[in-house]
Backbone as JSON Lines, residues from 0, in Angstrom:
{"i":0,"aa":"M","n":[69.74,131.54,-112.03],"ca":[69.64,132.16,-113.31],"c":[71.0,132.55,-113.69]}
{"i":1,"aa":"K","n":[71.37,132.04,-114.73],"ca":[73.03,132.45,-115.25],"c":[72.78,133.68,-116.1]}
{"i":2,"aa":"T","n":[73.8,134.44,-115.9],"ca":[73.99,135.71,-116.58],"c":[75.42,135.67,-117.3]}
{"i":3,"aa":"S","n":[75.27,135.99,-118.76],"ca":[76.53,135.97,-119.36],"c":[77.6,136.94,-119.03]}
{"i":4,"aa":"K","n":[78.73,136.65,-119.26],"ca":[79.85,137.48,-118.75],"c":[79.66,138.9,-119.34]}
{"i":5,"aa":"S","n":[79.34,139.05,-120.78],"ca":[79.16,140.24,-121.42],"c":[78.1,141.4,-120.59]}
{"i":6,"aa":"T","n":[77.06,140.52,-120.24],"ca":[76.05,141.68,-119.54],"c":[76.51,142.07,-118.24]}
{"i":7,"aa":"R","n":[77.28,141.2,-117.45],"ca":[77.96,141.86,-116.32],"c":[79.21,142.59,-116.53]}
{"i":8,"aa":"F","n":[79.69,142.58,-117.63],"ca":[80.9,143.39,-118.09],"c":[80.66,144.82,-118.29]}
{"i":9,"aa":"L","n":[79.58,145.12,-119.06],"ca":[79.24,146.25,-119.65],"c":[79.0,147.26,-118.54]}
{"i":10,"aa":"P","n":[77.98,146.79,-117.58],"ca":[77.91,148.0,-116.5],"c":[79.15,148.36,-115.67]}
{"i":11,"aa":"L","n":[79.9,147.36,-115.5],"ca":[81.22,147.53,-114.83],"c":[82.36,148.5,-115.64]}
{"i":12,"aa":"L","n":[82.22,148.27,-116.74],"ca":[83.07,149.12,-117.63],"c":[82.56,150.42,-117.73]}
{"i":13,"aa":"L","n":[81.08,150.63,-117.99],"ca":[80.71,151.99,-117.43],"c":[80.95,152.65,-116.64]}
{"i":14,"aa":"L","n":[80.93,151.9,-115.16],"ca":[81.11,152.7,-113.97],"c":[82.79,153.0,-114.1]}
{"i":15,"aa":"L","n":[83.5,152.1,-114.62],"ca":[84.86,152.49,-114.63],"c":[85.1,153.79,-115.23]}
{"i":16,"aa":"L","n":[84.57,153.75,-116.5],"ca":[84.86,155.02,-117.3],"c":[84.35,156.19,-116.65]}
{"i":17,"aa":"I","n":[83.2,156.14,-115.95],"ca":[82.55,157.4,-115.31],"c":[83.52,157.9,-114.13]}
{"i":18,"aa":"S","n":[83.86,156.75,-113.38],"ca":[84.75,157.18,-112.2],"c":[86.16,157.64,-112.88]}
{"i":19,"aa":"A","n":[86.64,157.17,-113.83],"ca":[87.98,157.69,-114.5],"c":[87.93,159.18,-115.05]}
{"i":20,"aa":"C","n":[86.78,159.45,-115.79],"ca":[86.46,160.89,-115.95],"c":[86.47,161.9,-114.89]}
{"i":21,"aa":"S","n":[85.79,161.49,-113.98],"ca":[85.34,162.32,-112.93],"c":[86.66,162.66,-112.05]}
{"i":22,"aa":"T","n":[87.46,161.45,-111.99],"ca":[88.58,161.75,-111.2],"c":[89.83,162.56,-112.17]}
{"i":23,"aa":"K","n":[89.92,162.41,-113.27],"ca":[90.48,163.21,-114.1],"c":[90.14,164.75,-114.03]}
{"i":24,"aa":"T","n":[89.08,165.22,-113.98],"ca":[88.56,166.51,-113.92],"c":[88.67,166.99,-112.71]}
{"i":25,"aa":"E","n":[88.71,166.02,-111.54],"ca":[89.15,166.65,-110.3],"c":[90.48,166.9,-110.12]}
{"i":26,"aa":"M","n":[91.33,166.09,-110.51],"ca":[92.73,166.42,-110.69],"c":[93.17,167.62,-111.29]}
{"i":27,"aa":"V","n":[92.55,167.96,-112.79],"ca":[92.83,169.2,-113.29],"c":[92.51,170.35,-112.36]}
{"i":28,"aa":"G","n":[91.36,170.31,-111.8],"ca":[90.96,171.43,-110.96],"c":[91.65,171.54,-109.87]}
{"i":29,"aa":"F","n":[92.14,170.54,-109.17],"ca":[93.24,170.39,-108.12],"c":[94.36,171.1,-108.51]}
{"i":30,"aa":"A","n":[95.02,170.66,-109.72],"ca":[96.38,171.21,-110.02],"c":[96.18,172.77,-110.45]}
{"i":31,"aa":"R","n":[95.31,173.29,-110.78],"ca":[95.28,174.71,-110.91],"c":[95.21,175.45,-109.67]}
{"i":32,"aa":"A","n":[94.65,174.8,-108.67],"ca":[94.49,175.5,-107.56],"c":[95.8,175.36,-106.73]}
{"i":33,"aa":"I","n":[96.82,174.76,-107.2],"ca":[98.24,174.59,-106.19],"c":[99.06,175.7,-106.75]}
{"i":34,"aa":"R","n":[99.52,176.27,-105.72],"ca":[100.53,177.5,-105.78],"c":[101.86,177.04,-105.13]}
{"i":35,"aa":"I","n":[102.96,177.3,-105.59],"ca":[104.39,177.13,-104.94],"c":[104.46,178.52,-104.0]}
{"i":36,"aa":"P","n":[104.58,178.43,-102.72],"ca":[104.67,179.51,-101.81],"c":[105.84,180.47,-102.37]}
{"i":37,"aa":"E","n":[106.9,179.75,-102.7],"ca":[108.19,180.5,-102.98],"c":[108.0,181.37,-104.43]}
{"i":38,"aa":"H","n":[107.02,180.75,-105.18],"ca":[106.93,181.67,-106.46],"c":[105.57,182.5,-106.41]}
{"i":39,"aa":"T","n":[105.17,182.85,-105.26],"ca":[104.06,183.89,-105.22],"c":[104.62,185.26,-104.98]}
{"i":40,"aa":"C","n":[104.22,185.97,-106.0],"ca":[104.46,187.44,-105.9],"c":[103.19,188.23,-105.53]}
{"i":41,"aa":"I","n":[103.36,189.61,-104.98],"ca":[102.36,190.24,-104.64],"c":[102.47,191.88,-104.92]}
{"i":42,"aa":"K","n":[101.38,192.18,-105.35],"ca":[101.36,193.78,-105.64],"c":[100.38,194.35,-104.78]}
{"i":43,"aa":"Q","n":[100.54,195.58,-104.51],"ca":[99.38,196.27,-103.76],"c":[98.87,197.51,-104.49]}
{"i":44,"aa":"F","n":[97.83,197.87,-104.53],"ca":[97.33,199.06,-105.17],"c":[96.43,199.75,-103.97]}
{"i":45,"aa":"N","n":[96.76,201.08,-103.83],"ca":[96.04,202.0,-102.83],"c":[94.82,202.25,-103.5]}
{"i":46,"aa":"E","n":[93.84,202.19,-102.99],"ca":[92.25,202.47,-103.4],"c":[91.71,203.58,-102.18]}
{"i":47,"aa":"T","n":[90.72,204.54,-102.88],"ca":[89.97,205.16,-101.77],"c":[88.97,204.24,-101.1]}
{"i":48,"aa":"I","n":[88.3,203.44,-102.07],"ca":[87.42,202.34,-101.39],"c":[87.76,201.06,-102.37]}
{"i":49,"aa":"C","n":[88.15,200.16,-101.64],"ca":[88.23,198.73,-102.16],"c":[87.07,198.0,-102.38]}
{"i":50,"aa":"E","n":[86.6,197.75,-103.86],"ca":[85.55,196.91,-104.13],"c":[86.21,195.58,-104.69]}
{"i":51,"aa":"P","n":[85.83,194.24,-104.08],"ca":[86.25,193.17,-104.36],"c":[86.27,192.94,-105.83]}
{"i":52,"aa":"E","n":[85.1,193.25,-106.73],"ca":[85.03,192.78,-107.84],"c":[86.18,193.95,-108.92]}
{"i":53,"aa":"R","n":[86.07,194.98,-108.5],"ca":[87.05,195.78,-109.29],"c":[88.38,195.51,-109.05]}
{"i":54,"aa":"C","n":[88.77,195.21,-107.82],"ca":[90.24,194.65,-107.38],"c":[90.61,193.53,-108.02]}
{"i":55,"aa":"Q","n":[89.48,192.44,-108.16],"ca":[89.95,191.16,-108.84],"c":[89.98,191.38,-110.36]}
{"i":56,"aa":"H","n":[89.31,192.5,-110.99],"ca":[89.35,192.78,-112.4],"c":[90.75,193.34,-112.74]}
{"i":57,"aa":"Q","n":[90.97,194.44,-111.92],"ca":[92.41,195.03,-111.77],"c":[93.61,194.02,-111.67]}
{"i":58,"aa":"C","n":[93.6,193.17,-111.12],"ca":[94.48,192.17,-110.61],"c":[94.68,191.33,-112.06]}
{"i":59,"aa":"T","n":[93.6,190.91,-112.64],"ca":[93.7,189.8,-113.73],"c":[94.17,190.65,-115.07]}
{"i":60,"aa":"K","n":[93.72,191.95,-114.77],"ca":[94.04,192.84,-116.07],"c":[95.62,192.88,-116.35]}
{"i":61,"aa":"R","n":[96.3,192.97,-114.97],"ca":[97.75,192.94,-115.07],"c":[98.48,191.75,-115.09]}
{"i":62,"aa":"E","n":[97.94,190.92,-114.46],"ca":[98.65,189.52,-114.25],"c":[97.4,188.49,-114.63]}
{"i":63,"aa":"P","n":[97.71,187.66,-115.65],"ca":[96.46,186.88,-116.13],"c":[95.98,185.86,-115.32]}
{"i":64,"aa":"F","n":[96.72,185.37,-114.35],"ca":[96.19,184.29,-113.34],"c":[96.2,184.98,-111.86]}
{"i":65,"aa":"G","n":[96.39,186.31,-111.76],"ca":[96.26,186.92,-110.47],"c":[95.15,186.72,-109.84]}
{"i":66,"aa":"V","n":[95.1,186.89,-108.51],"ca":[94.12,186.84,-107.54],"c":[93.84,188.1,-106.8]}
{"i":67,"aa":"G","n":[92.78,188.83,-106.75],"ca":[92.75,190.37,-106.14],"c":[91.82,190.15,-105.0]}
{"i":68,"aa":"K","n":[92.28,190.39,-103.77],"ca":[91.62,190.61,-102.47],"c":[91.76,191.97,-101.86]}
{"i":69,"aa":"C","n":[90.79,192.57,-101.32],"ca":[90.72,193.53,-100.46],"c":[91.09,193.5,-99.17]}
{"i":70,"aa":"N","n":[92.19,194.4,-98.67],"ca":[92.61,194.32,-97.24],"c":[92.62,196.0,-96.97]}
{"i":71,"aa":"G","n":[91.43,196.24,-96.27],"ca":[91.15,197.73,-95.86],"c":[91.0,198.6,-97.11]}
{"i":72,"aa":"N","n":[91.57,199.47,-97.45],"ca":[91.47,200.34,-98.69],"c":[92.59,199.87,-99.77]}
{"i":73,"aa":"M","n":[93.29,198.63,-99.45],"ca":[94.29,198.19,-100.45],"c":[93.63,197.05,-101.1]}
{"i":74,"aa":"C","n":[94.06,196.93,-102.3],"ca":[93.91,195.9,-103.1],"c":[95.17,194.97,-103.41]}
{"i":75,"aa":"V","n":[95.16,193.9,-102.79],"ca":[96.22,193.08,-102.84],"c":[96.08,191.94,-103.79]}
{"i":76,"aa":"C","n":[97.22,191.97,-104.7],"ca":[97.03,191.01,-105.98],"c":[98.19,190.02,-105.69]}
{"i":77,"aa":"S","n":[97.82,188.79,-105.68],"ca":[98.87,187.74,-105.55],"c":[98.71,186.9,-106.77]}
{"i":78,"aa":"Y","n":[100.15,186.4,-107.4],"ca":[100.26,185.99,-108.49],"c":[101.25,185.11,-108.68]}
{"i":79,"aa":"Y","n":[101.46,184.11,-109.58],"ca":[102.57,183.22,-109.93],"c":[103.71,183.97,-110.59]}
{"i":80,"aa":"C","n":[104.87,183.96,-110.3],"ca":[106.06,184.52,-110.71],"c":[106.9,183.44,-110.87]}
{"i":81,"aa":"K","n":[107.67,183.53,-112.02],"ca":[108.62,182.45,-112.62],"c":[109.75,182.57,-111.66]}
{"i":82,"aa":"L","n":[110.52,183.49,-111.33],"ca":[111.61,183.73,-110.41],"c":[111.2,184.22,-109.2]}
{"i":83,"aa":"P","n":[111.46,183.44,-108.08],"ca":[110.88,183.8,-106.68],"c":[111.56,185.16,-106.17]}
{"i":84,"aa":"P","n":[110.62,185.85,-105.57],"ca":[111.05,187.23,-105.11],"c":[112.33,187.13,-104.17]}
{"i":85,"aa":"M","n":[113.2,187.98,-104.24],"ca":[114.3,188.01,-103.38],"c":[113.92,188.88,-102.05]}
């Protein structure tokens, strides 16, 4: 049984489009996660009790892309800084 080239071409094209779109979104997610160690600044806030949600909120309020994590009773905020710390 012969199949025309167009009937074989359409599923292949669809598969190619889907794989290209998924690769592009994965790369965007990967690019957001990359941080240059030399350009990472850290601020610490002393808390009586460090709550992870509050720490993250406090960090993003001060630095738009900051990441807050609790370390004991300290809230440690790491964020991207244009000039590396000296």
